[in-house]
Every structure is written in C-alpha cells, then in structure tokens.
N, C-alpha and C positions, 0 to 999 in steps of 0.2 A: 945380371946376365952370367950364365953359368960358364961362357967360354968368350973368347975375343970375337965371334962371330955373333952378329945380332940376327936372331931369328924372326922374320916377320911373316905377319899372315894378312892378306888383303882381302878386304870386305866391301865389296861393291857390285851392283846387280848389273853392270854394264861390262861385258865381257872385254870390248876396246879399251874402255878408261883401266880396266885390270891390266890389261897387256901394255899399257902405256907406263902405268906405275911400276910395273916389274920392269920395264926397260930402264927407266930413271933408277930406280935402286940398284939395277944391276950393274951399273957404272960404280959402284963403291965394292970393294973388295971384302970389307969387313960386314956386309949385308947380305944376308940369304933369305930369298922369298921361299918359304916352306909350305905354303899352302893357300888357295883362293877360296873364298865364300862368296856365295851368290846374296845371302841376306844375312840378317842377324840371327837367326836362328841357326843357321848353319855356322856361323862364326864362333856362337856360345858352344857349341857341340866340338868344333875343331879346336878351341881353347882347351877344352877338357881332353881332348885327344893329343894333342900335340905340345899344348904349353908352351907357346913363343913367348919370345922376350916381348915383343911390340906386335899389336893388331892396328893397322891402318884403316879406320871405320868411316864409311860414308854413312849419312843419316837416311836419306829417303830411299828404302828398301822395301820391298814386299815383304810378307809373313811376320817378320819382326824387325822394326826399324833400329835405326843405329843407336838411337838413346836408349831404348829398352835393353838393348844387347850390352852396351857399355854399362848399364846400371848392374845388370846380371853377371857380368864378368867381375866386376870389381866387388861384388857383394861375396864371392868366392874366396875373397882374401888371398889369391895366389900371388905370383911373382909377375904375371901378363900385365902389361901397361898399354892403355888405349890412346892412340890419336887419333883425334877427328880430321878427317879429309872430307871438306865438303864445298858445294858451291855457294852454300849460304854464307852471308858476310857474319862478322863477329857479333855486330848489333843483334843479331837474330838468336844464336843459341851459346854464344860463348859462357858466359857466367852461368847457366844452369847446368851446362856439361861439364864445366870444372867442379860445379858443385855436387854432381853426380858421380864425381871421380875420374874423370878422362885427364890424363896427363899432358894433353896437347891439343892446339886447334889450328888447323891450316885451311885456308881457302884453296880450291884446285887451282885458281889462276896463277897462284904462286909455287904450285908443285915442282914444276921442272927447275926452278932455283933453289929451293929452299927444302924440299922432301927429305933429302939424305939427311941433313942437318938437324932436322927437327926428329927423326927416326933416333938419332945418335943422341940426341938430348934426352929423349925421352927413355931410352934405354938405360942411359946412365943415371936416371933418377931425377931429372931436373923437368919442370914444368915448361912446355914450350907454347908460345905465343907471340904473335908479330908484335914489332914495338908500336906499331899504330894501334894495337888494341889496349893500350893503358887507358885510354880514356873510357873504354866501355867497361873495363873492370872496376875502375873506379865509381862508376856511376852505378854498377851493381851493386857494389859494396855498400854504397849510401842507402840502398833500399831493403837491408836486411833488418829483419826483425830481432828482438834481445836474444833469443833461444834459438836462431836458425843455425848459426854453426853447431850448436850441440845436437840438434837433429840431424844434421848432415851427417856428422860424426858416428852418431849411433846407427844411423841408416847403412854406413859401410861395413858396420860387423854380420858375421853370419847370423842366421836366424838362431843356432843354437848357442851362439855366444850373446845374442840379447836375452836370451831365455834365462843363463846363468849370471849375466848382470842383473836383471830384474829380480831374481830370486834372492841373489847376495844381497841386493839393497833390501828386501822384504824380511831380511834376519836369518835367512836359512843357512844353516852349515853345510859345508861339502858335502858329508855324508847324506844329508837331507834332501840337497839338490839331486845327488846322484840317484836317490831312490826315486825323485818325482821324475827325471829324465832318462831313466834306465841306464844310467852310466856309472863309471867307477869314481869314486872320490877324487883319485888321483888325475882321471880326465877331466873333473871338474875344475882341479888346481890348474891343468894345462890351459884351460878354458879363460880361465882368471887371467893368467900370466899374458895371452894373446890380447884380452881386453885392455889390460894395463899397458901394454906396449903401443897397442892402437890407440888409446885415447889418453894415455899420460895420467893414469888413476894410480894410487899407490895404497889406498886404505879402503874400507868399508866405508867410512864416511864420505869418501869422495863417490861412491856408487850412490849413496843415498841422496847426496845434493844433486847428482846429475839425474838421477829418477825422479827427484821432486820437480827439478826443471822441466822435464819432459810429461811430467803425468802419469809416470809408469807405476806408482805405488796403488794406483786405484784400479789397476787390470786384474 
C-alpha cells in the first residue's frame, strides 16, 4: 500500500450487492471504496486507471467473468491484489483461483462478518481464506502434477518477461534479445531482474532448467 488508507475497487454485476459491500467497508476508517465495476472487463480497465490496492471480485459476471479478470490483473505484475468474494463455496473455485493469483477467497454469506478483515489482510500481503477451507486446500495440493507450480509461476510473468526468460534460456545475450524484442539491453536487464525477483532465479542455468521443465526450448 502507498498510504494508510486501503483503496478498494468493487467488481460485481449487481448494484444492490455493490451498495451492501460499500456499506460494510464504509464502517472501516482505513478503507476507501474508490470505484465500482459491473463486470470483469470494467474491473481490468479500472485497475489500469486507478491502481487500487485491492479489488473485491465477484466470479459470475457478464462480458468477462471474475476468473479471467483476476488472471489479467495478476499478469500485469502491478501492486493490486484480488480478493474473490462469491456465493460459490470453496470446494468449487478456491484452489484454481489461488493458483491463478488471487490473494484471498471469501463467500458472500460471511461478508458482513469477515470482509473488512479480509481486505486488510490481502492489502498487507497476506493470503486470506477461511479456516474451514484448509481441507479444500490440502486436497487441491495433493492433485498437483510435478511441474504445475512451475507453470503457475511462469504464467504470472508478463508476456515480455516470458519472452526474455525463454530467449535467455536459449542462450541469447542481452543485446541480442534487445534486437529481437526491439528494446535496449538495459531494458532486457531490467526484465531479468523482475524475473529473478518473481521466480527466485539467479543464474542462466536456472533459466535453462525451468525452460526445460516447461518445454520452452522447443518453441
């Protein structure tokens, strides 16, 4: 967060629901609702425009649903975090949405009691799920394939970061990558630094090993 006030964007296709959520959040002096979106497409656009700290995101919306909107917001690599607030129980969507980059998941039936705490937790960098969701998380983790975590981490990179990672793994230097992508070598180094921070990499060998596991070297 850039200040003591948590800036929140509400994304839900029902006006009455948004009004209720705004009223709940309005009881907290450290939370400010700075905008409302009627669908996922509007939410993505408003994140670009207002850069909120947290998006409270419904799942079932027209034009673009909450799952796709969450993936797009996370892929941008910005500071905005997404809290899913939906009528669907954790068994339906919790694991795939956390894997997609959501920072929290709360069912609407608990919003009046937990929404303020959930927004605060997500805003400070924590992941928020209800204690009762532990069983769902444990079951989801046991179903992962060996390289699923690698794929999820790779998918959270921006498209340009993915290009730089793949070309670095293929053996191209920063100037050569810059020529291919029409950017400066310095910008290439900046992308590498972001990749290293996001994925915990430090050497070209790490890039190669990850690329091999994901089948990127054949692309």
